[in-house]
BATITOR-967010 format. One record per residue (C-alpha): x, y, z; residue number from 1; residue in one letter. Coordinates in steps of 0.001 Angstrom, whole numbers, plus 524288, in hexadecimal, padded with zeros to 5 digits. Each point is the difference from the previous one (the first is absolute). Last residue first. Layout:
REM BATITOR-967010
X	Y	Z	NUM	A .
...
This chain:
REM BATITOR-967010
2780E	D1951	C00BB	217	A .
7F228	7FEAD	7FEEB	216	P .
7FB48	80237	7F2D2	215	E .
7FB01	80A73	7F868	214	G .
80D22	7FFC9	7F99A	213	S .
8028B	8103F	7FE99	212	L .
7F92B	8037C	80E55	211	R .
805D7	7F399	806C1	210	E .
80DA9	803AB	7FC22	209	I .
7FC9E	80E1F	80390	208	A .
7FC37	7FA45	80F98	207	N .
80BAF	7F8CE	7FF16	206	R .
8067B	80953	7FE06	205	L .
7FA2F	808AB	80AA3	204	R .
80175	7F5D7	80BB1	203	R .
80DA3	7FC11	7FC29	202	R .
80507	80DFC	80260	201	W .
7F784	80138	80955	200	G .
8077A	7F4C1	805FB	199	A .
7F8A5	7F490	80587	198	R .
7FA76	7FBE5	80DD6	197	G .
7F455	80829	7FCF0	196	A .
7FD48	7F832	7F2B3	195	E .
7FBB8	7F39F	80800	194	E .
7F74E	8060D	806AD	193	D .
7FFC4	7FE6A	80F23	192	A .
7FF72	80E56	804A1	191	A .
7F6E4	80066	7F4D5	190	A .
7F331	7F6FC	8087B	189	L .
803E8	80748	80C77	188	S .
7FF16	80E9C	7F916	187	V .
7F209	7FA69	7FA83	186	L .
7FC57	7F9A2	80DC9	185	H .
8042F	80E94	8069F	184	Q .
7F76D	8071F	7F738	183	A .
7F5C1	7F595	801CF	182	T .
7FF86	80425	80D88	181	E .
7FFAE	80DAB	7FD6C	180	F .
7F379	7FF86	7F7DA	179	G .
7F8D5	7F65E	80753	178	E .
80386	80588	80DD0	177	A .
7F663	80B9C	7FB85	176	T .
7F651	7F77A	7FAED	175	Q .
7FF66	7F730	80BEB	174	P .
7FFD3	80E0D	80A1B	173	E .
7F22B	80434	7F83C	172	V .
7F687	7F9AA	808FD	171	E .
805E2	7FCF6	80AED	170	T .
80567	80F6D	8023B	169	L .
7F37A	80432	7FE86	168	A .
7FDDF	80194	80EB9	167	A .
80DC3	80873	7FF34	166	Q .
7F6F0	80C68	7F947	165	P .
80356	8027F	7F78B	164	E .
80C43	7F8EB	7F88D	163	L .
8048B	80B04	7F611	162	V .
80D94	7FC01	803A9	161	E .
8014A	7F218	7FE8C	160	R .
7FDC5	802CA	7EE79	159	S .
7F77D	7F7CF	7FA0B	158	T .
80528	7F591	7F68E	157	W .
7F6A8	7F9B5	7F94A	156	G .
805CD	7FBAE	7F1D6	155	F .
7F822	8080C	7F77F	154	G .
80B8D	80AAF	7FE9C	153	D .
80D6A	7F98F	80021	152	P .
805EE	7FF2A	80A3D	151	V .
80A83	8085C	7FE02	150	L .
8010D	80AEC	809CB	149	L .
7F94C	7F88C	80A46	148	E .
80C86	7F6A7	80095	147	P .
809F3	80A7E	801C4	146	V .
80E28	7F85E	7FD01	145	L .
80DBC	806B8	80417	144	T .
80DA1	7FE20	7FC3B	143	E .
80A31	805D7	806B9	142	H .
7F933	80473	80ABC	141	S .
80235	80A80	80B3B	140	L .
7F99A	80B20	7F6CF	139	S .
7F346	7F68A	7FEF0	138	T .
7FEBB	7FD59	80DB2	137	L .
7FFEC	80D88	80306	136	E .
7F79D	80390	7F675	135	N .
7F585	7F63C	803B6	134	D .
7FC10	7F84C	7F310	133	G .
7F731	7F548	80686	132	N .
809E2	7F5F5	8013F	131	G .
80891	7F6F8	7F81A	130	I .
80E50	80297	80435	129	S .
80BD4	7FC70	7FC7F	128	F .
80D1A	8051F	8056B	127	I .
80E05	7FB1D	7F9A3	126	T .
809A6	7FDC3	80D60	125	T .
80A5F	80A5C	7FF46	124	G .
8029A	802DE	80EF9	123	R .
7F8DD	80C00	7FF8E	122	R .
7F34B	7F7A5	7F951	121	R .
7FFA0	7F88D	80D40	120	V .
7FEB4	80CFA	80766	119	D .
7F652	8064D	7F771	118	S .
7F748	7F274	803C1	117	I .
802A4	7FF9D	80BCE	116	R .
7FD32	80F2F	80314	115	E .
7F2C9	7FEA1	7F722	114	L .
7F9D7	7F55E	8079E	113	L .
8022D	80936	80BA9	112	T .
7F8A9	80A55	7FB1C	111	D .
7F42B	7F81A	7FBE4	110	A .
7FCF4	7FC55	7F479	109	P .
7F33A	80531	7F78C	108	T .
7F6C1	7F15D	7FD5F	107	D .
804A4	7F61D	7F7D7	106	E .
80D1F	7FF0E	803DC	105	A .
808C9	7F5B8	7F974	104	V .
80F9A	80204	80152	103	V .
80860	7F6D0	7F8C4	102	L .
80DD0	80279	8031B	101	L .
80B2B	7FC02	7F616	100	S .
80C78	7F976	80173	99	E .
80DF1	8021C	7F7E2	98	G .
80204	80BDE	80847	97	R .
7FBFF	7FEB5	80DD1	96	G .
7F8FE	7FA8C	80B04	95	A .
80802	7FC08	80D28	94	D .
7F74B	809F9	80830	93	K .
7F40A	7FC26	7F807	92	L .
80112	7F14E	80784	91	R .
80153	808E2	80BE9	90	D .
7F057	8007C	7FF0D	89	L .
7FB50	7F35B	803BA	88	G .
80016	7F245	7F77E	87	I .
7F94F	7F6FB	8082F	86	A .
7F582	7FB7E	7F507	85	L .
8082A	7F7D3	7F78C	84	H .
80947	7F9A9	80C97	83	P .
7F20B	7FBA0	807B8	82	P .
7FB67	8096C	809B0	81	A .
8035A	7FBBD	80E61	80	G .
7FEFA	80D08	803E7	79	P .
7F9D6	80985	7F764	78	P .
80363	80831	7F4C1	77	P .
7FEF1	80F48	8045F	76	A .
80148	809B6	7F376	75	W .
800FD	7F3E7	7F63C	74	R .
8085C	7FE18	7F326	73	V .
7FB0C	7F632	7F704	72	L .
80B9B	7F8FE	7F9BA	71	S .
7FCBF	7FD95	7F080	70	P .
80676	7F4C6	7F7E3	69	R .
8091F	8060B	7F7CE	68	L .
80AAB	7F5AE	7FFC6	67	D .
7F70F	7F44C	7FD63	66	E .
7FB47	80375	7F30E	65	V .
7FAE8	7F1E5	7FCE4	64	G .
7F321	8057F	7F996	63	A .
7F7D5	7FA01	806E8	62	R .
80833	8055F	80DF5	61	H .
7FE8E	80E41	7F897	60	L .
7F153	7FEC1	7FFD1	59	E .
7FDB1	7FB60	80EBE	58	D .
80A97	80829	8061D	57	D .
7FAFB	80C8A	7F7B8	56	L .
7F177	7FBC8	8044B	55	H .
800F5	7FD92	80FE0	54	A .
80746	80E9C	7FE0B	53	T .
7F529	805CB	7FAAF	52	L .
7F643	7FA25	80915	51	H .
809EA	80295	80C5B	50	W .
7FF84	80E21	7FC32	49	P .
80244	805A4	80EF1	48	E .
7F3E5	80623	80315	47	D .
7FEFB	80652	80C9A	46	D .
80D92	802D7	80203	45	V .
80068	805BD	7F32A	44	P .
807A6	7F7FC	7F4AD	43	G .
80C76	7F937	7FB59	42	F .
80364	7F624	7F690	41	L .
80E52	7FCD4	7FE14	40	M .
80845	7FA36	7F3D0	39	L .
80E60	7FCC1	8014B	38	G .
7FD9A	7F1BC	8050C	37	S .
80B62	7FC7E	7F67C	36	R .
806A7	810A9	7FC4A	35	R .
7FCDF	80586	7F263	34	T .
7F3AA	80464	7FFF9	33	T .
7FDF4	80D4C	7F743	32	F .
7FC06	7F5F8	7F30F	31	R .
7F5C0	7F6F6	807B7	30	R .
7FACD	80C11	806AE	29	L .
80094	806DC	7F300	28	A .
7F9AC	7F4F0	7F88A	27	Y .
7F520	8000C	80A39	26	G .
7FB06	80F4F	7FE8F	25	F .
8015A	7FEE7	7F1AD	24	E .
7F6A7	7F5FF	8004D	23	T .
7F68D	808C7	80859	22	T .
8024D	80A1E	7F799	21	R .
7FACF	7F6AB	7F2F3	20	S .
7F594	7FBEF	805E6	19	G .
7FB87	80C11	807D2	18	L .
80109	80552	7F267	17	E .
7F885	7F8F1	7F82D	16	T .
80587	7F78A	7F54B	15	G .
7FDC1	7F334	80848	14	S .
7F66A	8010B	80B69	13	L .
7F75C	7F29A	7F853	12	M .
80DBE	7F88F	80389	11	E .
802BD	80728	80CB9	10	R .
7F00C	7FB72	801DA	9	L .
80291	7F236	7FD13	8	L .
80CCE	7FE78	80710	7	S .
7FAA4	80588	80BA3	6	A .
7F255	7F724	7FF4B	5	R .
80898	7F222	7FE19	4	T .
80B50	803AA	80AC5	3	L .
7F51F	8038C	80A66	2	D .
7F8BF	80BBB	805DA	1	M .
């Protein structure tokens, strides 16, 4: 999904629960990540969140938010990988207050992933997650987003758990991927909003002025 399509979709979803929650989630990423280069993304060993990392990096760079550019934490970076793809698990050991770990796990996370998240949380890092509603991941997260529960009727969401038999995977997986992917696009756009970088009271004041005057403040 390109930037134009994602922006149009975000506008179309304005006022829906999906639109509101992804905006709140993106704003929270900005608000709670106060250390430079303190936004880390992490996921299952076989499904590392390249997609969201790339989109967040693009949107934040486009918005001029250079101090929040994300890092993809990988389970086993190959030798000779470029610097931005060579960040391994040691980065999690250095995580602490003022930093955020965004976990992306479309399927139920493995115990090894949950253990790493728990360790990072104990060091004071804020945990965000985009997942399928898994209870353990939700309990470890300070802020969680479950796209499947928020997609409006008629959007075309199909839960991965109902795929049966396996041969039917190619027919319905694009719809599943589209729903989960769309939420990630919306989060990356929200995190790059000018509004996301403003203090909460300033946003509320601006919104109140706009409602009273009918004109953007």
